[in-house]
N, C-alpha and C positions, 0 to 999 in steps of 0.2 A: 797354149803356145809354148813351145819348148825352146831350149837354149840355142839350137841351130837357127831357128827362125829369127830370134832376137839378134844374134851375132851376125847373121847373114844380112839382115836389114841395115845394121850399123855399118858393115863393110860396104854395102851398096851405096849408102848415103855418103860415106867418107870418100869413096871412089868418085862419086859424082862431083863432090867439091873439088877434089884434086884435079880431075879432068877439066873442070871449068876454070880453075886457076891457071892450068896449063894453056888453055885457049886464050885467056886474057893476057897472059905474059908471053904468048907465042913460044911456049916451051913444049916441043913435041914429046920429049921424054916424060914429062909430067902427064901429058894427055894420055899417052899409052899406058903408063903405070896406073893412072886413075881408072881408065877403061878396064884394065885387067882386074883391078880391085872390085869394080862394079860387077863384073862377070862372076868373080869368085863369090861375092856376096849373094848374087841372084841364085847361083847353084846351091850354096849352103841353105838359103831360104827355102828353095824347092825341096831339098832333102828333108828339112824340118817339117815342111807341109806333108810330105809322104809319111814321115814317122808319125805325125799326128793322126793322119788318116788310118794308118795301120793300127795304132793304139785304139782309136774309136771303134774300128771294126772288131778288134779283139774283145773290147769291152761289151759291144753289142752281142757278139756271139756268146760270151760268158753269161750275159743276162738272159738270153734266149734259152741256153742250156739249163740254167737254174730254174727258169719258169717251167720248162718241160718236165724237169725232175719233180717239181712241186705238183704238177698236174698228174704225173704218173703215180706219185705217192697217194694223192687224193683218190685217184681211180682205184688203186689197190685197197685203200681203206673201205671204199664203198663196196667193192667186190667182197671183201672179208665180212662186212656187215650182212650182205645178202646171203652169204654162205652159212652164216651162224643161225 
């Protein structure tokens, strides 16, 4: 979990509280501000999720590349032994 996901979730929760307080106090300005803060938090959280997914994909690709390199090196060693 990265910084964007944590900050986004906190903004979302803070916005929810502010929106709810605006509803209880019949303050439309607070309601709108709270809703906007919620949306901002949800967007930031989604960006964080995308970054996490991209990072995982890059790590997986790197691991596959390393495994293939090991397999090629082993195949080359076996070929060299047969040629000797």
